[in-house]
N, C-alpha and C positions, 0 to 999 in steps of 0.2 A: 691319462689324467684329463687331457683336453677333450678326449672323446667322451668321458663320463660326465664332464661339465656340460657339454653340448646336449647330451641325452637328458640330463637333469633339467636344463633350461627348456628343452623342447617339451618335456613332460609337464613342467609347470605351466608353460604358456598354453599348450593344447588341452591340458587336463582341467584347468580352472577357467570357468566362464565359457567354455566351448559349447555348452548346451544351450538350448533355446528356452530359458526359464522366463516365465511371465512375471512382470512386476505386479505390485498391488493394484487392485482395481481403483480407478478414479472415482471420487464420490459422485453419487447419482444426483443430477440436478432435479430439484423439486418442480412439479408442474405448477403452472401459474395459479391455479385455484388453491393448491396447497400453500403456496407462498402468501397469497392474500389472506387466507383463513388463519394463517399463523399469527397475523397481526390482529385480525378480528373477524368474527362471523356476522356481527351486526355493525352497521355503519350509519351515522346520523348527520343530518344537516338541518339547521333552522334558518328561516328567512323571515324578515319583517318587512311589511308593506304599510305605507301610510300615505294617504293622499286623497285626491278628489277624482274618483274614476268617472269615466264618461258613460254612466249608466243612469237611466231615468229614476230608478228606485233608490239609488244611493247618492247622498250628497257628500259624505265623508266616510272613509274606511281606514281602520287600523287593524292589521291582521298579523299574527305570528303563526307560521306554518312550520311543522316539524315532520321530517321524512326520515324513517328508519328503514334501511334496506337490510334484509337478512338472507344469508347464503348458507347452504349446507354442503358438506363434503360429498362429492360424488353426484350432486344434483345440478341440473341446469335451470332450476327454478330460483327466482328471486321473489321473496315476499316483501312487499313495500307497505309499511304501516304509515298512514297519514293522520296527523292531528292538527287541529287549528283552533286558535282563539281569535274572535273577531269583535270589534266594536264598530257598529254600523249606525250612521245617522242618516235619516231620510230627509228629503227636501222639506217635509212638514215639521222637522225638528224632533221627531221621535228617536230614541236611542234603543238599540238592541245589543245585548251581550250574548254572543253565540259561540257554540263549540261545534267542531266538526271532527269526526274520527271514523276510521275504517281501514280496510286493508285491500290491496290489489295484488294479484299474482302476475308476475312477469317472467321473462326469461333472461338468463345470464350466460354469456359465452366467454370463457377464460382463455387467454392466449399469452404468448410472449411477444413483445414488440421491442426490438433493439435492446435486448437484455433486461427489459422491464416487464413486470407482470401487469396484465391489463384485464379488464372485464367490460364487455359490451353488454349493456342492459337495455331491454325493451319492456316498457310497462305501458299498457293501453290507457287511454283516457278513462276517467271514472267520475261518476256523480256520487258524492257521499252525503249522507243525511246531515242536516244542520239542525241543532237543537238550541233554541234561544230561551234565555231566562224570561224575557218579556213575551207575552203572546202577541200574535198578529203579524209577524214578519212574513211577507208574501212569498219568499223563495225558500222552499224547504230543503234544498240541496245545494251543495257547492261543487262546481266543476273543477277537477284537477286535470291539467293537460297531460297528454301522453309524454312519456320520457323515452327518448332514443339517444343514448349517449355512451361514449366509451371513456372509462376511467383508467388511469394508470396509478400504480402504487408508487408513491414517492415519500420515503420515510414512513411516517405513521398515518398518512393521508391517502385517500383515493381522490385524485385530481382529474376533473373532466378535461379531455383533450380533443374530443370530437362530439359534436360540431365545434369548430374553432371559436365561435362566438359565445358558446355556452360557458358561463362562469359558475362553477360548482366545486366544492371540496367537502368530502365526507370524512368524518372522524370516527374512529372505533368507539363503540358504545357498550361493549360487553366486557 
């Protein structure tokens, strides 16, 4: 009797769980691009400028600039659409109401940084055509500076983290 109980115990211990069974696969971590595109494929920011620039042809300027950055799955390209509305006053007192729009192609590099999805964006400087309602404004184009920045996805925003002094936050617009 004792012998049969020992045999039964040995069979149950060795027979159950003795094999090398593999557990279920852990879920696959999305790549950084996939994570960012889950929130949005198009990201937008608007800035307003008002003041007295140190330029001889402009006495006063009020401008609203909108930047929309578009990404596509599997692509390293960033399409940046730029739009602007301007009120320009010259030193002679003339007013010009102008619009600026165009698009610039740049590059995007997606990566993970400390468990956060990031995208490093490089967009070259561009000169975009300016169309004014009133004739005679002497500068037919507006210069947009180059953009070299790294954004991190925080909640539903892409927040600039590099360069450290650059203040920018993009919201999904699609």
